[in-house]
ZAMARGU-4260 file (C-alpha; in steps of 0.2 Angstrom, whole numbers, plus 5000, padded with zeros to 4 digits):
<rodrens>
0) 5002/5001/4998 | 5007/5020/5001 | 5000/5036/4995 | 5004/5053/4983 | 5004/5068/4993
5) 5006/5083/4978 | 5011/5098/4982 | 5001/5115/4977 | 5015/5130/4979 | 5002/5145/4981
10) 4996/5158/4994 | 4985/5172/4995 | 4998/5181/5008 | 5014/5174/5018 | 5008/5168/5038
15) 5024/5177/5047 | 5028/5157/5053 | 5028/5148/5041 | 5045/5142/5028 | 5035/5131/5020
20) 5038/5132/5001 | 5026/5144/4992 | 5023/5158/4982 | 5011/5173/4982 | 5009/5175/4963
25) 4998/5163/4955 | 5002/5170/4937 | 5014/5152/4935 | 4998/5143/4939 | 4993/5134/4924
30) 5011/5129/4920 | 5013/5121/4936 | 4998/5111/4933 | 5005/5105/4919 | 5022/5101/4925
35) 5012/5092/4940 | 5004/5083/4928 | 5022/5079/4918 | 5028/5073/4931 | 5015/5062/4937
40) 5017/5049/4921 | 5034/5052/4922 | 5035/5042/4940 | 5022/5031/4938 | 5033/5019/4940
45) 5037/5022/4957 | 5029/5017/4968 | 5029/4998/4956 | 5013/4997/4957 | 5004/4998/4976
50) 4988/5001/4981 | 4985/5021/4980 | 4978/5022/4998 | 4978/5038/4998 | 4979/5054/4989
55) 4984/5071/4998 | 4984/5091/4991 | 4994/5100/5002 | 5004/5115/5001 | 5003/5129/5000
60) 4983/5132/4998 | 4976/5118/4988 | 4962/5125/4991 | 4967/5140/4975 | 4963/5126/4963
65) 4945/5126/4955 | 4937/5109/4957 | 4942/5106/4935 | 4960/5108/4940 | 4957/5096/4954
70) 4949/5084/4942 | 4964/5086/4929 | 4973/5077/4941 | 4964/5066/4947 | 4962/5059/4931
75) 4979/5058/4927 | 4985/5048/4943 | 4967/5037/4943 | 4973/5032/4921 | 4994/5030/4930
80) 4992/5021/4947 | 4982/5009/4955 | 4968/5016/4965 | 4962/5006/4982 | 4944/5005/4983
85) 4945/5015/4998 | 4952/5028/4995 | 4958/5043/5007 | 4956/5059/4997 | 4962/5077/5007
90) 4962/5094/5002 | 4970/5106/5013 | 4962/5124/5013 | 4961/5141/5020 | 4942/5146/5028
95) 4941/5160/5016 | 4940/5147/5003 | 4927/5137/5007 | 4911/5146/5002 | 4896/5137/4999
100) 4896/5139/4981 | 4916/5134/4983 | 4913/5120/4993 | 4896/5115/4983 | 4908/5111/4967
105) 4920/5101/4977 | 4906/5088/4983 | 4908/5084/4964 | 4926/5079/4965 | 4932/5061/4975
110) 4941/5070/4987 | 4933/5062/5004 | 4942/5073/5017 | 4945/5090/5021 | 4960/5098/5032
115) 4954/5116/5037 | 4969/5127/5043 | 4961/5136/5052 | 4973/5138/5068 | 4964/5151/5078
120) 4945/5154/5083 | 4951/5174/5088 | 4954/5187/5073 | 4969/5194/5085 | 4979/5177/5083
125) 4976/5176/5064 | 4981/5195/5062 | 4997/5189/5073 | 5002/5176/5062 | 4996/5188/5047
130) 4981/5175/5042 | 4969/5178/5027 | 4955/5172/5034 | 4944/5179/5051 | 4938/5171/5065
135) 4917/5173/5059 | 4925/5164/5042 | 4935/5150/5054 | 4916/5145/5063 | 4909/5146/5041
140) 4916/5136/5036 | 4916/5119/5046 | 4899/5122/5044 | 4898/5124/5024 | 4907/5107/5024
145) 4898/5101/5036 | 4882/5105/5027 | 4888/5100/5011 | 4887/5080/5018 | 4906/5078/5023
150) 4910/5070/5040 | 4930/5066/5037 | 4935/5083/5043 | 4950/5088/5051 | 4957/5105/5058
155) 4973/5113/5061 | 4974/5123/5078 | 4994/5134/5082 | 4995/5134/5102 | 5009/5144/5111
160) 5005/5160/5104 | 5012/5175/5114 | 5001/5182/5125 | 4985/5172/5123 | 4982/5162/5141
165) 4976/5146/5147 | 4958/5153/5146 | 4957/5156/5129 | 4969/5140/5125 | 4954/5131/5132
170) 4941/5141/5121 | 4949/5135/5106 | 4949/5117/5110 | 4928/5120/5117 | 4924/5129/5102
175) 4933/5115/5089 | 4922/5102/5100 | 4904/5112/5101 | 4910/5111/5081 | 4910/5090/5084
180) 4926/5088/5072 | 4933/5070/5075 | 4949/5076/5071 | 4964/5089/5074 | 4983/5095/5073
185) 4991/5106/5085 | 5006/5112/5083 | 5015/5124/5094 | 5022/5140/5087 | 5037/5140/5082
190) 5050/5151/5075 | 5059/5149/5059 | 5075/5155/5054 | 5070/5161/5035 | 5053/5171/5042
195) 5043/5185/5046 | 5038/5179/5063 | 5059/5177/5065 | 5062/5194/5062 | 5049/5202/5069
200) 5054/5194/5085 | 5073/5200/5083 | 5070/5218/5082 | 5056/5217/5097 | 5041/5219/5086
205) 5035/5202/5093 | 5038/5195/5109 | 5048/5181/5108 | 5039/5162/5108 | 5039/5154/5128
210) 5043/5134/5129 | 5035/5137/5145 | 5019/5142/5137 | 5018/5131/5124 | 5022/5117/5138
215) 5004/5123/5146 | 4995/5124/5134 | 4999/5104/5124 | 4995/5100/5144 | 4979/5105/5142
220) 4976/5101/5125 | 4979/5082/5129 | 4969/5082/5147 | 4954/5091/5138 | 4954/5079/5121
225) 4955/5066/5134 | 4938/5070/5142 | 4931/5072/5122 | 4937/5053/5117 | 4951/5060/5107
230) 4967/5048/5104 | 4980/5056/5104 | 4988/5045/5090 | 5003/5057/5087 | 5011/5070/5095
235) 5003/5081/5088 | 4988/5070/5080 | 4973/5067/5092 | 4957/5058/5080 | 4939/5048/5087
240) 4938/5032/5084 | 4939/5028/5065 | 4946/5044/5060 | 4964/5043/5060 | 4974/5051/5046
245) 4976/5037/5034 | 4989/5048/5023 | 5000/5053/5039 | 4997/5036/5046 | 5004/5030/5032
250) 5019/5040/5034 | 5025/5035/5052 | 5021/5019/5048 | 5037/5019/5033 | 5024/5015/5022
255) 5030/5019/5003 | 5025/5036/4995 | 5030/5048/4982 | 5028/5067/4982 | 5023/5077/4967
260) 5027/5098/4964 | 5040/5108/4970 | 5047/5105/4986 | 5040/5088/4989 | 5049/5072/4997
265) 5046/5053/4994 | 5048/5040/5001 | 5052/5022/4996 | 5060/5014/5010 | 5077/5012/5003
270) 5082/5029/4997 | 5070/5048/4999 | 5071/5060/4988 | 5064/5078/4985 | 5060/5089/4969
275) 5071/5107/4969 | 5059/5122/4979 | 5057/5132/4964 | 5043/5134/4955 | 5049/5143/4939
280) 5067/5128/4937 | 5054/5113/4941 | 5042/5121/4927 | 5057/5119/4916 | 5063/5105/4922
285) 5048/5096/4919 | 5042/5105/4900 | 5059/5096/4895 | 5052/5080/4903 | 5067/5080/4916
290) 5062/5078/4934 | 5073/5090/4947 | 5075/5077/4960 | 5091/5073/4972 | 5091/5059/4981
295) 5100/5050/4997 | 5099/5033/4997 | 5096/5028/5014 | 5109/5018/5024 | 5108/5005/5038
300) 5106/5019/5050 | 5097/5031/5040 | 5082/5018/5043 | 5086/5014/5061 | 5086/5032/5068
305) 5071/5035/5054 | 5060/5019/5062 | 5065/5026/5078 | 5061/5046/5074 | 5041/5041/5065
310) 5037/5027/5077 | 5038/5035/5095 | 5031/5052/5089 | 5014/5036/5089 | 5004/5026/5104
315) 5009/5012/5093 | 5028/5014/5100 | 5045/5004/5092 | 5046/4983/5092 | 5062/4978/5096
320) 5061/4957/5092 | 5058/4971/5074 | 5074/4984/5074 | 5084/4964/5080 | 5076/4955/5060
325) 5079/4975/5053 | 5096/4979/5062 | 5102/4967/5072 | 5109/4966/5091 | 5124/4978/5089
330) 5106/4993/5083 | 5097/4984/5097 | 5106/4982/5113 | 5111/5004/5107 | 5094/5007/5110
335) 5093/4997/5124 | 5106/5004/5133 | 5105/5024/5128 | 5085/5018/5133 | 5090/5016/5152
340) 5090/5037/5157 | 5072/5040/5151 | 5066/5023/5157 | 5070/5028/5175 | 5064/5046/5171
345) 5046/5037/5166 | 5048/5049/5151 | 5047/5031/5139 | 5043/5012/5146 | 5045/4994/5137
350) 5026/4983/5138 | 5026/4966/5129 | 5042/4970/5121 | 5039/4988/5113 | 5044/5005/5119
355) 5035/5017/5121 | 5036/5038/5126 | 5022/5040/5140 | 5012/5057/5144 | 5025/5060/5157
360) 5039/5060/5140 | 5027/5065/5126 | 5032/5085/5126 | 5049/5080/5124 | 5048/5069/5112
365) 5062/5076/5100 | 5076/5076/5113 | 5072/5060/5116 | 5075/5053/5099 | 5091/5062/5099
370) 5097/5053/5115 | 5092/5037/5107 | 5097/5039/5089 | 5113/5029/5081 | 5126/5040/5078
</rodrens>
């Protein structure tokens, strides 16, 4: 089983915190869509005819595409790939794009899951992040999608925003619960080097991001979602039974996936590849039927660290038996030695020969992984 990710690198405006690849100019949209179609055809053998379980349109802002443009891309996929009968097809969308008319048009496409980038239900937070939508549009977008008959919906929220009180963060979560959305992805606000947010903080125009505030919000997030019967099946993802993201889960389970579009990554177990993060160069290369790709062959150590990095972020953990089979005793013994400190701190536990990060250690997952990697 495998998945396909298409990167749609266009946005109406730049969010202050975002370091993903995108352009706020749509002048190259038509040639770029043509390039996506070309790349899909050129790389049709990459997944070796494995059944495609998931298609994910990410970005950028894929909801800038029309229903006809989505159909164009899906038609190329369906003609060149082996599609599963119960495929999950997700579209990332900004609330301001999801008008009643737009969702009606999208309802006639194969899309069956919406990922709505709300980030906050408060106007002051949205302005702080330079989001294109308003709080009222955030609320309305979810209801419009639900009224069109969609149940499989996830929304994104950001916590750790400076000056956001614990009560205000709880209000954000309560709004989600009131809307009866079955899946939630939550991320701490982080400051990436080449972003407007980093510049604004360095020039004292915005307050610095606080790890202590993010930790407080994370603990509230975990407690509140448990009370609403959400399962934290991955560090940043919470879903009700039957609504876990199949696409993201495939990443964490080490399944193969094909990334199409500028900056998109692909993985087949033995290698990882990524496209050039430049729209004009991507278009120029594909116009000559050339793939603008860099490939890295993964060593055994790379694959071991990858297995830890993905597995320990989830409720499924990592299997010591599988590590011994796939990587050998040296890797297993290394892990058992390195994990002793976290076991003593009760940040990690071992049950039935599987290592899990505990609720106490979950917020520190990245630091724990750094200690466990094989150098």
